[in-house]
C-alpha positions as CSV (number, residue, x, y, z in Angstrom):
1,M,10.4,3.3,-24.9
2,K,6.9,4.2,-23.8
3,A,6.2,6.0,-20.5
4,I,3.6,8.0,-18.8
5,Q,5.1,11.6,-17.8
6,V,3.5,14.2,-15.7
7,K,5.0,17.7,-16.9
8,E,2.3,19.9,-14.4
9,F,0.6,19.0,-11.3
10,G,-3.3,18.5,-11.7
11,G,-5.8,15.9,-12.4
12,P,-5.9,12.6,-14.1
13,D,-5.4,14.3,-17.4
14,V,-1.9,15.5,-16.7
15,L,-0.6,12.0,-17.3
16,R,0.8,11.7,-20.6
17,L,1.8,8.8,-22.9
18,V,5.1,9.8,-24.2
19,D,8.2,8.2,-26.2
20,V,11.5,8.8,-23.8
21,A,15.1,7.0,-24.3
22,R,15.4,3.8,-22.5
23,P,17.5,4.1,-19.4
24,V,21.1,2.2,-19.4
25,P,21.9,0.7,-16.0
26,K,25.3,1.6,-14.2
27,G,27.2,0.1,-11.5
28,R,25.0,-1.9,-9.3
29,E,22.1,-0.8,-11.3
30,V,19.6,-3.4,-13.4
31,L,17.3,-2.5,-15.9
32,V,13.9,-4.2,-15.4
33,E,11.6,-4.9,-18.6
34,V,8.4,-3.8,-16.9
35,K,5.6,-6.4,-16.9
36,A,3.0,-5.4,-14.4
37,I,3.0,-2.0,-12.5
38,G,1.1,-1.3,-9.3
39,V,-1.0,1.6,-9.2
40,N,-1.3,3.4,-5.5
41,Y,-2.6,6.5,-4.1
42,A,0.8,7.8,-3.4
43,D,0.7,8.1,-7.5
44,I,-2.0,10.5,-7.3
45,A,-0.7,12.4,-4.8
46,R,2.6,12.9,-6.4
47,R,0.5,13.7,-9.7
48,E,-1.7,16.6,-7.7
49,G,1.9,17.9,-6.0
50,Q,0.3,16.6,-2.4
51,Y,3.1,13.8,-1.7
52,V,5.0,13.8,2.0
53,I,8.2,14.8,-0.5
54,D,8.7,17.1,-3.1
55,T,8.2,15.4,-6.6
56,P,10.4,17.7,-9.2
57,L,8.6,18.0,-12.8
58,P,8.6,16.6,-15.3
59,F,8.6,13.1,-13.6
60,T,7.1,9.6,-14.4
61,P,5.1,8.1,-11.8
62,G,5.3,4.6,-10.4
63,A,7.1,3.1,-7.7
64,E,5.9,-0.6,-7.9
65,I,6.9,-3.1,-10.6
66,A,7.4,-6.5,-11.5
67,G,9.1,-7.9,-14.5
68,V,12.3,-9.5,-15.9
69,V,15.9,-8.3,-15.7
70,A,17.1,-7.0,-19.3
71,E,20.4,-5.6,-18.1
72,I,22.8,-5.4,-15.4
73,G,25.8,-2.8,-14.6
74,D,29.2,-3.6,-14.8
75,Q,29.0,-4.0,-10.7
76,V,26.2,-6.1,-10.2
77,E,26.9,-9.7,-8.8
78,N,23.8,-11.6,-7.7
79,V,21.1,-10.7,-10.5
80,K,21.0,-12.7,-14.0
81,V,19.8,-11.4,-17.3
82,G,16.2,-13.2,-17.5
83,M,15.2,-13.5,-13.9
84,P,11.8,-12.5,-12.8
85,V,11.7,-10.0,-10.2
86,V,9.7,-7.5,-7.8
87,T,10.8,-4.5,-6.4
88,L,10.0,-1.0,-5.0
89,I,11.6,2.0,-6.7
90,S,11.4,5.6,-6.0
91,S,9.4,6.6,-9.2
92,T,9.5,5.9,-12.9
93,G,7.5,2.8,-13.0
94,Y,4.8,3.8,-15.2
95,A,6.9,2.8,-18.3
96,E,8.1,-0.4,-20.5
97,Y,11.4,-0.6,-18.7
98,A,12.5,0.8,-15.3
99,I,16.0,1.2,-13.2
100,A,16.3,-0.2,-10.0
101,D,18.8,-1.2,-7.5
102,E,20.3,-4.8,-7.6
103,Q,19.8,-4.3,-3.4
104,S,16.2,-4.1,-3.8
105,L,15.1,-6.7,-6.4
106,I,13.4,-10.0,-5.0
107,P,13.1,-13.0,-7.0
108,I,9.5,-13.9,-7.8
109,P,9.0,-17.5,-6.7
110,N,7.5,-20.2,-8.7
111,G,4.0,-20.3,-9.4
112,I,3.3,-16.4,-8.9
113,D,2.4,-14.4,-11.7
114,Y,3.7,-10.7,-12.2
115,H,0.3,-9.3,-11.6
116,Q,0.2,-11.1,-8.1
117,A,3.9,-10.2,-7.3
118,V,3.2,-6.4,-8.0
119,A,0.2,-6.3,-5.8
120,L,2.5,-7.1,-2.7
121,P,5.4,-4.5,-2.5
122,L,3.9,-1.3,-1.5
123,Q,0.6,-2.3,0.0
124,G,1.9,-5.6,1.2
125,L,5.1,-4.0,3.1
126,S,2.6,-1.3,4.1
127,A,-0.1,-3.5,5.9
128,Y,2.7,-5.3,7.2
129,H,4.8,-2.9,8.8
130,I,1.9,-0.9,10.0
131,L,0.4,-3.5,11.9
132,K,3.8,-5.3,13.0
133,T,6.7,-2.9,13.1
134,M,4.7,0.6,14.3
135,G,1.6,-1.0,15.5
136,R,3.0,-3.7,17.3
137,L,0.0,-5.8,17.4
138,E,0.3,-8.7,19.5
139,R,-1.6,-12.5,19.4
140,D,-5.1,-11.8,20.9
141,E,-5.2,-8.3,20.5
142,S,-7.8,-6.2,18.4
143,V,-7.6,-4.3,15.5
144,L,-9.6,-1.7,13.4
145,I,-8.9,-1.8,9.6
146,H,-10.4,1.3,7.6
147,A,-11.1,0.9,3.9
148,A,-10.7,-2.9,4.5
149,A,-11.6,-3.6,1.0
150,G,-8.7,-1.4,-0.1
151,G,-5.0,-2.6,-1.4
152,V,-4.0,-2.1,1.9
153,G,-7.0,-3.1,3.8
154,T,-7.7,-6.4,2.0
155,L,-4.2,-7.4,2.9
156,A,-4.2,-6.0,6.5
157,V,-7.2,-8.0,7.4
158,Q,-5.6,-11.3,6.2
159,L,-2.1,-10.3,8.2
160,A,-3.6,-9.5,11.2
161,N,-5.2,-12.8,11.2
162,L,-2.0,-14.3,10.5
163,F,-0.3,-12.2,13.4
164,G,-3.1,-13.7,15.6
165,A,-5.3,-10.8,16.2
166,R,-8.4,-12.0,18.4
167,K,-10.8,-9.4,16.9
168,I,-10.4,-7.7,13.4
169,I,-12.9,-4.8,13.0
170,A,-13.1,-3.8,9.2
171,T,-14.8,-0.8,7.8
172,A,-16.1,-0.1,4.3
173,S,-18.4,2.0,2.5
174,T,-20.9,-0.9,0.7
175,D,-22.4,-4.0,1.4
176,E,-20.0,-5.7,-1.3
177,K,-17.0,-4.4,0.3
178,L,-18.0,-5.2,3.9
179,A,-18.8,-9.0,2.4
180,L,-15.2,-9.3,0.9
181,A,-13.7,-8.0,4.4
182,K,-15.5,-10.7,6.1
183,E,-14.4,-13.3,3.7
184,L,-10.9,-12.2,4.0
185,G,-11.3,-12.8,7.8
186,A,-12.8,-9.8,9.7
187,T,-14.6,-10.8,12.7
188,D,-16.9,-7.4,12.3
189,V,-17.6,-5.6,9.6
190,I,-19.1,-1.7,9.9
191,N,-20.2,0.5,6.9
192,Y,-18.3,3.6,7.7
193,T,-21.1,5.7,5.9
194,N,-23.3,5.5,9.2
195,S,-22.7,8.8,11.4
196,D,-22.1,6.6,14.4
197,W,-19.4,4.0,13.1
198,E,-17.2,4.8,16.1
199,Q,-20.0,3.7,18.4
200,Q,-20.6,0.5,16.6
201,V,-16.5,-0.1,16.9
202,L,-16.7,0.3,20.5
203,A,-20.0,-1.8,21.0
204,C,-17.9,-4.9,19.2
205,T,-15.1,-4.2,22.0
206,D,-17.6,-3.8,24.8
207,G,-16.8,-0.4,25.2
208,S,-13.1,-0.9,25.7
209,G,-11.9,0.1,22.2
210,V,-9.1,-1.3,19.7
211,D,-5.6,-2.1,20.8
212,V,-4.5,-1.1,17.1
213,A,-6.2,1.4,14.5
214,L,-5.2,1.9,11.1
215,E,-6.1,5.3,9.9
216,M,-5.5,6.7,6.4
217,A,-8.3,9.2,5.8
218,G,-7.4,12.2,8.1
219,G,-10.1,14.8,9.4
220,E,-13.0,13.5,11.1
221,V,-12.0,10.2,10.5
222,F,-8.9,10.9,12.7
223,H,-11.0,12.1,15.6
224,K,-13.2,9.1,15.6
225,T,-10.8,6.5,15.4
226,L,-8.9,7.8,18.2
227,T,-12.3,7.7,20.2
228,C,-12.0,4.0,19.5
229,L,-8.8,3.5,20.7
230,S,-8.4,1.4,24.2
231,S,-5.9,2.2,27.0
232,F,-2.5,1.7,25.6
233,G,-3.8,1.6,22.1
234,R,-1.7,2.5,19.0
235,M,-3.2,4.6,16.0
236,V,-0.8,4.3,13.0
237,I,-1.3,7.2,10.5
238,Y,-0.5,6.3,7.0
239,G,-2.4,8.8,4.7
240,V,-4.8,11.9,4.4
241,A,-7.0,10.7,1.8
242,S,-9.6,13.5,2.8
243,G,-7.1,15.8,2.2
244,Q,-7.7,17.4,5.7
245,P,-5.2,17.1,7.9
246,A,-6.3,16.1,11.7
247,K,-5.4,18.8,14.3
248,F,-5.5,17.8,18.2
249,S,-4.0,18.3,21.1
250,P,-1.4,15.6,22.1
251,S,-2.4,15.7,25.9
252,R,-5.6,13.8,25.0
253,L,-3.3,10.9,24.5
254,M,-2.3,11.2,28.5
255,E,-5.4,9.7,30.1
256,K,-5.3,6.4,28.7
257,N,-1.5,6.2,27.6
258,Q,-2.3,6.1,24.1
259,S,0.0,6.4,20.9
260,V,-0.6,8.1,17.7
261,I,2.3,6.9,15.3
262,G,3.2,8.0,11.7
263,F,4.4,5.5,8.9
264,F,5.9,6.3,5.6
265,L,7.1,3.2,3.6
266,P,10.2,5.0,2.3
267,Q,11.7,4.9,5.8
268,I,11.2,1.1,5.8
269,M,13.1,0.7,2.7
270,R,16.3,2.3,3.9
271,K,16.5,-0.8,6.4
272,P,17.0,-3.6,3.8
273,Q,16.9,-6.0,7.0
274,L,13.3,-4.8,7.6
275,F,12.5,-4.9,3.5
276,K,14.0,-7.6,2.0
277,Q,12.6,-10.3,5.0
278,S,9.1,-8.8,5.2
279,L,8.7,-9.0,1.5
280,T,9.9,-12.6,1.3
281,D,7.6,-13.2,4.2
282,L,4.7,-11.8,2.1
283,L,5.9,-14.1,-1.2
284,T,6.0,-16.9,1.0
285,Y,2.4,-16.4,2.7
286,L,1.1,-16.1,-1.2
287,Q,2.8,-19.1,-2.3
288,N,1.6,-21.1,0.5
289,G,-1.9,-20.1,0.1
290,D,-2.2,-17.9,3.3
291,L,-2.8,-14.7,1.6
292,K,-5.2,-14.2,-0.9
293,L,-4.8,-11.2,-3.2
294,T,-7.6,-9.1,-4.7
295,I,-6.7,-7.5,-8.3
296,G,-9.3,-5.4,-9.2
297,G,-8.4,-4.6,-12.9
298,V,-5.7,-5.0,-15.1
299,Y,-5.1,-2.1,-17.7
300,K,-2.8,-1.0,-20.2
301,L,0.0,1.9,-20.0
302,E,-2.1,3.9,-21.9
303,E,-5.2,4.0,-19.7
304,A,-3.7,5.3,-16.6
305,T,-5.7,8.2,-16.8
306,T,-8.9,6.0,-16.5
307,V,-7.4,4.0,-13.9
308,H,-6.7,7.3,-11.9
309,R,-9.7,8.5,-12.0
310,L,-11.1,4.7,-11.0
311,L,-8.8,4.7,-8.2
312,Q,-10.3,8.4,-6.5
313,S,-13.8,7.2,-7.3
314,R,-13.4,4.8,-4.5
315,K,-15.6,2.6,-6.1
316,T,-13.0,0.1,-6.8
317,A,-11.9,-3.2,-4.7
318,G,-8.3,-4.5,-4.3
319,K,-5.3,-3.8,-6.5
320,L,-5.2,-1.8,-9.8
321,V,-2.3,-3.0,-12.3
322,L,-0.9,-1.5,-15.6
323,E,1.1,-3.4,-18.0
324,P,3.2,-1.9,-20.8
C-alpha cells in the first residue's frame, strides 16, 4: 500500500510517499480502508520532532481517519466488514490502510460523508473538551477563542453557542477570517495583528475580562490572554504554535482566583466514556444541522508536503483533508 513516511525530522520535504506492507489486524484490531485523513498541527509537530511526546523514527503521521472496515481481528465482536467508521489513532493515518482498535471506532451516521466525518475527531473533540471538560464553560459565561477561523476555532465558536455562552469573542488575522467567525456565531471579532488586541477584548467585556480563554500560541499571546481573564477565569492551553513557551509566575493567578489548565487530547482518549459520548454528540450536532464544518481543501495523499506548507503558512481556513 502507499503511505507517507518520515525518516528524519525536518520541514515539509521530509514527507515521502513510499510503498509499505499492508498491516494485518489481530485480536480486537480492525483494518480500515482509509477514505479521508485529517491534517493537524500535531502532525507538523511530530514531523519536526517537537511533539508533546517523543516520536521514534521512521514513522507515518496521521491520527485522524475515516473509511470503511476492510478486515477484522479474530476477537472483534461489534464491528462488521463494510461498516463506515471514523476514529482517532496514535499515528499511521497517512496511508491507504490503517489499524485501529475496535473500541475506538464510531459509526458514521447516514448523510455524513467521509470528509465531514474526518473533520470532527481531533479538532471537534479538542474544542468540545477544552470548552466543557477543562474550561468548565457554563451557560451565560463569556469565552475568548483565538485563531477562530482555524480547525479548532471554527468548531469552538459553534460549540460555545451550543453550550450557552453569552459572549463569544473571536480573534483572527484577516477580515475574511473574522467574517467567517462572525458567520459561525461569534458576538465580537478582533484582529489579533493589532498590538492592543487584549485591550479590545477587555473593552468587549466592560473591563471585567472573559470567563474562559482558549490559548494555543504561547509567548506574548499567552501573557496578553492572561490579562484578558476575569476573576475565577480559566485559560486552557492546548498548543505552543509560536514555538515560544510562556514563562510566568503562578502567584499571578492568586489575586483573581484564576486558573491555567493544560489540555492534551490523548488523555481524553484514555477515558472511553468521555471520548465515545462526546464524538457521538458531535456527529449528532452535525447530522441535525447544528454544527457547520468548514473544509478548507481536499488533497491527494502524495500532496502531503504541499498541505503541510499551506497549514504552516496560516493562510488557510477550516479543515485540510488528504485522501488516498
